[in-house]
N, CA, C and O atoms as a Tinker XYZ file with bonds, in Angstrom:
   296  protein
     1  N      0.836000   -1.181000    0.001000    73     2
     2  CA     0.004000   -0.004000    0.003000    64     1     3
     3  C      0.886000    1.239000    0.004000    63     2     4     5
     4  O      1.807000    1.354000    0.813000    81     3
     5  N      0.601000    2.165000   -0.903000    73     3     6
     6  CA     1.360000    3.411000   -1.014000    64     5     7
     7  C      0.939000    4.337000    0.114000    63     6     8     9
     8  O     -0.251000    4.496000    0.385000    81     7
     9  N      1.904000    4.938000    0.762000    73     7    10
    10  CA     1.642000    5.920000    1.809000    64     9    11
    11  C      2.311000    7.234000    1.451000    63    10    12    13
    12  O      3.233000    7.270000    0.636000    81    11
    13  N      1.846000    8.309000    2.061000    73    11    14
    14  CA     2.302000    9.641000    1.729000    64    13    15
    15  C      2.639000   10.422000    2.993000    63    14    16    17
    16  O      2.068000   10.174000    4.056000    81    15
    17  N      3.563000   11.360000    2.872000    73    15    18
    18  CA     3.858000   12.284000    3.977000    64    17    19
    19  C      2.893000   13.475000    3.844000    63    18    20    21
    20  O      2.201000   13.612000    2.836000    81    19
    21  N      2.859000   14.311000    4.849000    73    19    22
    22  CA     1.984000   15.491000    4.814000    64    21    23
    23  C      2.396000   16.422000    3.691000    63    22    24    25
    24  O      1.528000   16.988000    3.027000    81    23
    25  N      3.666000   16.599000    3.456000    73    23    26
    26  CA     4.141000   17.444000    2.365000    64    25    27
    27  C      3.731000   16.880000    1.015000    63    26    28    29
    28  O      3.331000   17.635000    0.128000    81    27
    29  N      3.822000   15.575000    0.844000    73    27    30
    30  CA     3.398000   14.938000   -0.404000    64    29    31
    31  C      1.907000   15.110000   -0.635000    63    30    32    33
    32  O      1.476000   15.361000   -1.761000    81    31
    33  N      1.117000   14.978000    0.422000    73    31    34
    34  CA    -0.332000   15.144000    0.311000    64    33    35
    35  C     -0.656000   16.575000   -0.123000    63    34    36    37
    36  O     -1.500000   16.787000   -0.993000    81    35
    37  N      0.013000   17.548000    0.483000    73    35    38
    38  CA    -0.211000   18.946000    0.118000    64    37    39
    39  C      0.089000   19.167000   -1.369000    63    38    40    41
    40  O     -0.672000   19.846000   -2.059000    81    39
    41  N      1.176000   18.606000   -1.856000    73    39    42
    42  CA     1.533000   18.758000   -3.264000    64    41    43
    43  C      0.507000   18.071000   -4.164000    63    42    44    45
    44  O      0.127000   18.623000   -5.197000    81    43
    45  N      0.056000   16.875000   -3.788000    73    43    46
    46  CA    -0.935000   16.141000   -4.590000    64    45    47
    47  C     -2.259000   16.896000   -4.667000    63    46    48    49
    48  O     -2.925000   16.901000   -5.702000    81    47
    49  N     -2.628000   17.526000   -3.568000    73    47    50
    50  CA    -3.910000   18.252000   -3.508000    64    49    51
    51  C     -3.815000   19.607000   -4.183000    63    50    52    53
    52  O     -4.816000   20.124000   -4.679000    81    51
    53  N     -2.622000   20.189000   -4.208000    73    51    54
    54  CA    -2.431000   21.493000   -4.827000    64    53    55
    55  C     -2.545000   22.640000   -3.870000    63    54    56    57
    56  O     -2.963000   23.732000   -4.254000    81    55
    57  N     -2.173000   22.410000   -2.605000    73    55    58
    58  CA    -2.141000   23.487000   -1.609000    64    57    59
    59  C     -0.755000   23.489000   -0.963000    63    58    60    61
    60  O      0.030000   22.558000   -1.144000    81    59
    61  N     -0.475000   24.540000   -0.216000    73    59    62
    62  CA     0.793000   24.583000    0.490000    64    61    63
    63  C      0.717000   23.701000    1.728000    63    62    64    65
    64  O     -0.369000   23.372000    2.204000    81    63
    65  N      1.876000   23.324000    2.238000    73    63    66
    66  CA     1.886000   22.523000    3.469000    64    65    67
    67  C      1.299000   23.318000    4.625000    63    66    68    69
    68  O      0.673000   22.749000    5.519000    81    67
    69  N      1.500000   24.634000    4.610000    73    67    70
    70  CA     0.929000   25.487000    5.680000    64    69    71
    71  C     -0.591000   25.438000    5.644000    63    70    72    73
    72  O     -1.231000   25.389000    6.694000    81    71
    73  N     -1.170000   25.449000    4.463000    73    71    74
    74  CA    -2.623000   25.358000    4.344000    64    73    75
    75  C     -3.125000   24.023000    4.857000    63    74    76    77
    76  O     -4.108000   23.973000    5.596000    81    75
    77  N     -2.467000   22.947000    4.479000    73    75    78
    78  CA    -2.887000   21.627000    4.955000    64    77    79
    79  C     -2.761000   21.519000    6.465000    63    78    80    81
    80  O     -3.646000   20.969000    7.121000    81    79
    81  N     -1.675000   22.035000    7.026000    73    79    82
    82  CA    -1.505000   22.022000    8.492000    64    81    83
    83  C     -2.605000   22.852000    9.164000    63    82    84    85
    84  O     -3.097000   22.476000   10.229000    81    83
    85  N     -2.993000   23.973000    8.554000    73    83    86
    86  CA    -4.071000   24.802000    9.117000    64    85    87
    87  C     -5.390000   24.029000    9.089000    63    86    88    89
    88  O     -6.129000   24.046000   10.073000    81    87
    89  N     -5.697000   23.352000    7.980000    73    87    90
    90  CA    -6.928000   22.561000    7.883000    64    89    91
    91  C     -6.955000   21.483000    8.963000    63    90    92    93
    92  O     -8.002000   21.211000    9.550000    81    91
    93  N     -5.805000   20.876000    9.220000    73    91    94
    94  CA    -5.721000   19.837000   10.251000    64    93    95
    95  C     -5.943000   20.470000   11.628000    63    94    96    97
    96  O     -6.724000   19.962000   12.433000    81    95
    97  N     -5.251000   21.580000   11.890000    73    95    98
    98  CA    -5.345000   22.245000   13.198000    64    97    99
    99  C     -6.788000   22.711000   13.465000    63    98   100   101
   100  O     -7.292000   22.591000   14.581000    81    99
   101  N     -7.439000   23.242000   12.423000    73    99   102
   102  CA    -8.825000   23.720000   12.569000    64   101   103
   103  C     -9.862000   22.608000   12.428000    63   102   104   105
   104  O    -11.066000   22.866000   12.435000    81   103
   105  N     -9.383000   21.364000   12.300000    73   103   106
   106  CA   -10.233000   20.178000   12.211000    64   105   107
   107  C    -11.177000   20.228000   11.018000    63   106   108   109
   108  O    -12.307000   19.745000   11.092000    81   107
   109  N    -10.712000   20.811000    9.924000    73   107   110
   110  CA   -11.480000   20.843000    8.691000    64   109   111
   111  C    -11.326000   19.534000    7.929000    63   110   112   113
   112  O    -12.236000   19.119000    7.211000    81   111
   113  N    -10.169000   18.879000    8.084000    73   111   114
   114  CA    -9.944000   17.568000    7.479000    64   113   115
   115  C     -9.473000   16.621000    8.573000    63   114   116   117
   116  O     -8.788000   17.014000    9.517000    81   115
   117  N     -9.862000   15.368000    8.416000    73   115   118
   118  CA    -9.434000   14.354000    9.379000    64   117   119
   119  C     -8.044000   13.868000    8.971000    63   118   120   121
   120  O     -7.843000   13.393000    7.853000    81   119
   121  N     -7.122000   13.990000    9.864000    73   119   122
   122  CA    -5.743000   13.574000    9.585000    64   121   123
   123  C     -5.455000   12.270000   10.295000    63   122   124   125
   124  O     -6.035000   11.986000   11.343000    81   123
   125  N     -4.566000   11.478000    9.731000    73   123   126
   126  CA    -4.166000   10.252000   10.406000    64   125   127
   127  C     -3.423000   10.580000   11.695000    63   126   128   129
   128  O     -2.884000   11.679000   11.822000    81   127
   129  N     -3.380000    9.669000   12.643000    73   127   130
   130  CA    -2.688000    9.948000   13.903000    64   129   131
   131  C     -1.171000   10.145000   13.686000    63   130   132   133
   132  O     -0.582000    9.634000   12.733000    81   131
   133  N     -0.585000   10.896000   14.598000    73   131   134
   134  CA     0.850000   11.127000   14.558000    64   133   135
   135  C      1.563000    9.878000   15.036000    63   134   136   137
   136  O      1.210000    9.304000   16.066000    81   135
   137  N      2.565000    9.462000   14.283000    73   135   138
   138  CA     3.372000    8.294000   14.661000    64   137   139
   139  C      4.792000    8.748000   14.920000    63   138   140   141
   140  O      5.263000    9.705000   14.304000    81   139
   141  N      5.473000    8.077000   15.817000    73   139   142
   142  CA     6.850000    8.420000   16.146000    64   141   143
   143  C      7.788000    7.432000   15.490000    63   142   144   145
   144  O      7.685000    6.227000   15.717000    81   143
   145  N      8.695000    7.930000   14.683000    73   143   146
   146  CA     9.721000    7.123000   14.053000    64   145   147
   147  C     11.069000    7.671000   14.540000    63   146   148   149
   148  O     11.523000    8.723000   14.090000    81   147
   149  N     11.686000    6.954000   15.447000    73   147   150
   150  CA    12.906000    7.483000   16.066000    64   149   151
   151  C     12.553000    8.694000   16.898000    63   150   152   153
   152  O     11.773000    8.597000   17.846000    81   151
   153  N     13.121000    9.834000   16.550000    73   151   154
   154  CA    12.787000   11.073000   17.277000    64   153   155
   155  C     11.876000   11.983000   16.434000    63   154   156   157
   156  O     11.598000   13.117000   16.822000    81   155
   157  N     11.422000   11.484000   15.300000    73   155   158
   158  CA    10.546000   12.285000   14.442000    64   157   159
   159  C      9.098000   11.877000   14.652000    63   158   160   161
   160  O      8.788000   10.699000   14.832000    81   159
   161  N      8.209000   12.877000   14.626000    73   159   162
   162  CA     6.781000   12.614000   14.698000    64   161   163
   163  C      6.189000   12.952000   13.343000    63   162   164   165
   164  O      6.290000   14.089000   12.882000    81   163
   165  N      5.574000   11.972000   12.707000    73   163   166
   166  CA     5.036000   12.181000   11.358000    64   165   167
   167  C      3.632000   11.601000   11.263000    63   166   168   169
   168  O      3.198000   10.822000   12.111000    81   167
   169  N      2.929000   12.010000   10.194000    73   167   170
   170  CA     1.638000   11.430000    9.854000    64   169   171
   171  C      1.848000   10.612000    8.595000    63   170   172   173
   172  O      2.500000   11.072000    7.658000    81   171
   173  N      1.310000    9.419000    8.563000    73   171   174
   174  CA     1.405000    8.570000    7.379000    64   173   175
   175  C      0.001000    8.495000    6.771000    63   174   176   177
   176  O     -0.917000    7.916000    7.352000    81   175
   177  N     -0.138000    9.096000    5.585000    73   175   178
   178  CA    -1.423000    9.234000    4.910000    64   177   179
   179  C     -1.619000    8.068000    3.937000    63   178   180   181
   180  O     -0.676000    7.651000    3.265000    81   179
   181  N     -2.833000    7.553000    3.865000    73   179   182
   182  CA    -3.204000    6.521000    2.893000    64   181   183
   183  C     -3.848000    7.193000    1.692000    63   182   184   185
   184  O     -4.134000    8.390000    1.717000    81   183
   185  N     -4.074000    6.418000    0.645000    73   183   186
   186  CA    -4.749000    6.956000   -0.555000    64   185   187
   187  C     -6.142000    7.458000   -0.204000    63   186   188   189
   188  O     -6.577000    8.477000   -0.739000    81   187
   189  N     -6.849000    6.767000    0.681000    73   187   190
   190  CA    -8.192000    7.199000    1.081000    64   189   191
   191  C     -8.126000    8.546000    1.803000    63   190   192   193
   192  O     -8.991000    9.397000    1.594000    81   191
   193  N     -7.111000    8.752000    2.652000    73   191   194
   194  CA    -6.948000   10.036000    3.340000    64   193   195
   195  C     -6.723000   11.163000    2.331000    63   194   196   197
   196  O     -7.278000   12.253000    2.462000    81   195
   197  N     -5.893000   10.875000    1.319000    73   195   198
   198  CA    -5.605000   11.878000    0.273000    64   197   199
   199  C     -6.902000   12.228000   -0.448000    63   198   200   201
   200  O     -7.170000   13.403000   -0.696000    81   199
   201  N     -7.702000   11.235000   -0.784000    73   199   202
   202  CA    -8.968000   11.461000   -1.491000    64   201   203
   203  C     -9.915000   12.326000   -0.650000    63   202   204   205
   204  O    -10.632000   13.164000   -1.197000    81   203
   205  N     -9.923000   12.132000    0.668000    73   203   206
   206  CA   -10.779000   12.942000    1.547000    64   205   207
   207  C    -10.341000   14.408000    1.521000    63   206   208   209
   208  O    -11.188000   15.302000    1.523000    81   207
   209  N     -9.055000   14.661000    1.497000    73   207   210
   210  CA    -8.561000   16.038000    1.446000    64   209   211
   211  C     -8.890000   16.650000    0.093000    63   210   212   213
   212  O     -9.294000   17.811000    0.020000    81   211
   213  N     -8.721000   15.879000   -0.984000    73   211   214
   214  CA    -9.074000   16.387000   -2.306000    64   213   215
   215  C    -10.555000   16.734000   -2.394000    63   214   216   217
   216  O    -10.930000   17.739000   -2.998000    81   215
   217  N    -11.389000   15.899000   -1.790000    73   215   218
   218  CA   -12.836000   16.165000   -1.795000    64   217   219
   219  C    -13.158000   17.430000   -1.027000    63   218   220   221
   220  O    -14.005000   18.215000   -1.453000    81   219
   221  N    -12.487000   17.642000    0.114000    73   219   222
   222  CA   -12.690000   18.870000    0.899000    64   221   223
   223  C    -12.333000   20.084000    0.057000    63   222   224   225
   224  O    -13.086000   21.056000    0.009000    81   223
   225  N    -11.189000   20.030000   -0.605000    73   223   226
   226  CA   -10.768000   21.172000   -1.400000    64   225   227
   227  C    -11.737000   21.420000   -2.568000    63   226   228   229
   228  O    -12.111000   22.565000   -2.823000    81   227
   229  N    -12.141000   20.374000   -3.266000    73   227   230
   230  CA   -13.046000   20.501000   -4.409000    64   229   231
   231  C    -14.392000   21.082000   -3.994000    63   230   232   233
   232  O    -15.014000   21.826000   -4.752000    81   231
   233  N    -14.833000   20.745000   -2.801000    73   231   234
   234  CA   -16.127000   21.199000   -2.311000    64   233   235
   235  C    -16.093000   22.692000   -1.939000    63   234   236   237
   236  O    -17.100000   23.386000   -2.076000    81   235
   237  N    -14.949000   23.176000   -1.474000    73   235   238
   238  CA   -14.902000   24.529000   -0.934000    64   237   239
   239  C    -14.076000   25.544000   -1.715000    63   238   240   241
   240  O    -14.128000   26.735000   -1.406000    81   239
   241  N    -13.320000   25.110000   -2.713000    73   239   242
   242  CA   -12.451000   26.004000   -3.446000    64   241   243
   243  C    -12.689000   25.888000   -4.940000    63   242   244   245
   244  O    -12.994000   24.810000   -5.452000    81   243
   245  N    -12.544000   27.019000   -5.640000    73   243   246
   246  CA   -12.677000   27.048000   -7.087000    64   245   247
   247  C    -11.288000   26.906000   -7.713000    63   246   248   249
   248  O    -10.292000   27.321000   -7.120000    81   247
   249  N    -11.227000   26.337000   -8.873000    73   247   250
   250  CA    -9.936000   26.154000   -9.542000    64   249   251
   251  C     -9.318000   27.512000   -9.889000    63   250   252   253
   252  O     -9.878000   28.278000  -10.672000    81   251
   253  N     -8.168000   27.794000   -9.301000    73   251   254
   254  CA    -7.435000   29.005000   -9.619000    64   253   255
   255  C     -8.013000   30.292000   -9.066000    63   254   256   257
   256  O     -7.451000   31.362000   -9.298000    81   255
   257  N     -9.114000   30.222000   -8.346000    73   255   258
   258  CA    -9.751000   31.453000   -7.887000    64   257   259
   259  C     -9.942000   31.525000   -6.374000    63   258   260   261
   260  O    -10.647000   32.409000   -5.889000    81   259
   261  N     -9.342000   30.636000   -5.639000    73   259   262
   262  CA    -9.490000   30.680000   -4.192000    64   261   263
   263  C    -10.822000   30.108000   -3.704000    63   262   264   265
   264  O    -11.406000   29.231000   -4.341000    81   263
   265  N    -11.277000   30.606000   -2.594000    73   263   266
   266  CA   -12.488000   30.069000   -1.975000    64   265   267
   267  C    -13.735000   30.358000   -2.779000    63   266   268   269
   268  O    -13.820000   31.359000   -3.491000    81   267
   269  N    -14.706000   29.460000   -2.652000    73   267   270
   270  CA   -16.023000   29.713000   -3.246000    64   269   271
   271  C    -16.735000   30.752000   -2.406000    63   270   272   273
   272  O    -16.550000   30.828000   -1.192000    81   271
   273  N    -17.536000   31.535000   -3.060000    73   271   274
   274  CA   -18.318000   32.534000   -2.328000    64   273   275
   275  C    -19.461000   31.845000   -1.606000    63   274   276   277
   276  O    -19.994000   30.838000   -2.073000    81   275
   277  N    -19.828000   32.398000   -0.469000    73   275   278
   278  CA   -20.961000   31.840000    0.259000    64   277   279
   279  C    -22.224000   32.166000   -0.517000    63   278   280   281
   280  O    -22.326000   33.225000   -1.137000    81   279
   281  N    -23.179000   31.262000   -0.483000    73   279   282
   282  CA   -24.433000   31.466000   -1.187000    64   281   283
   283  C    -25.167000   32.657000   -0.573000    63   282   284   285
   284  O    -25.266000   32.791000    0.646000    81   283
   285  N    -25.667000   33.498000   -1.437000    73   283   286
   286  CA   -26.401000   34.663000   -0.961000    64   285   287
   287  C    -27.835000   34.234000   -0.600000    63   286   288   289
   288  O    -28.467000   33.455000   -1.313000    81   287
   289  N    -28.313000   34.758000    0.507000    73   287   290
   290  CA   -29.671000   34.453000    0.928000    64   289   291
   291  C    -30.576000   35.607000    0.564000    63   290   292   293
   292  O    -30.208000   36.773000    0.712000    81   291
   293  N    -31.768000   35.275000    0.085000    73   291   294
   294  CA   -32.699000   36.316000   -0.331000    64   293   295
   295  C    -33.619000   36.700000    0.779000    63   294   296
   296  O    -34.472000   37.569000    0.601000    81   295
C-alpha cells in the first residue's frame, strides 16, 4: 500500500503545506494519527486520506480562484 507524507499530500492536492496544516489544526480535514519514528513525529497518509482532502478542497475552493463565495440568501 502506497503511503504519503503530509508534504506529499499537500503537493498532490495542490495546496501549500501550511494550508494543509491549518486545515488539520482547525479540524477541517481528518488527519491520520501522529506516529513516532525514532525522534521524528510524522503522519502517514493513505490513498483514502488523500482522497478525503481532495474532496474537501473541491467542495470549498474554485480552480485558480481561491475560496467559493458563500451562497447569498434572499
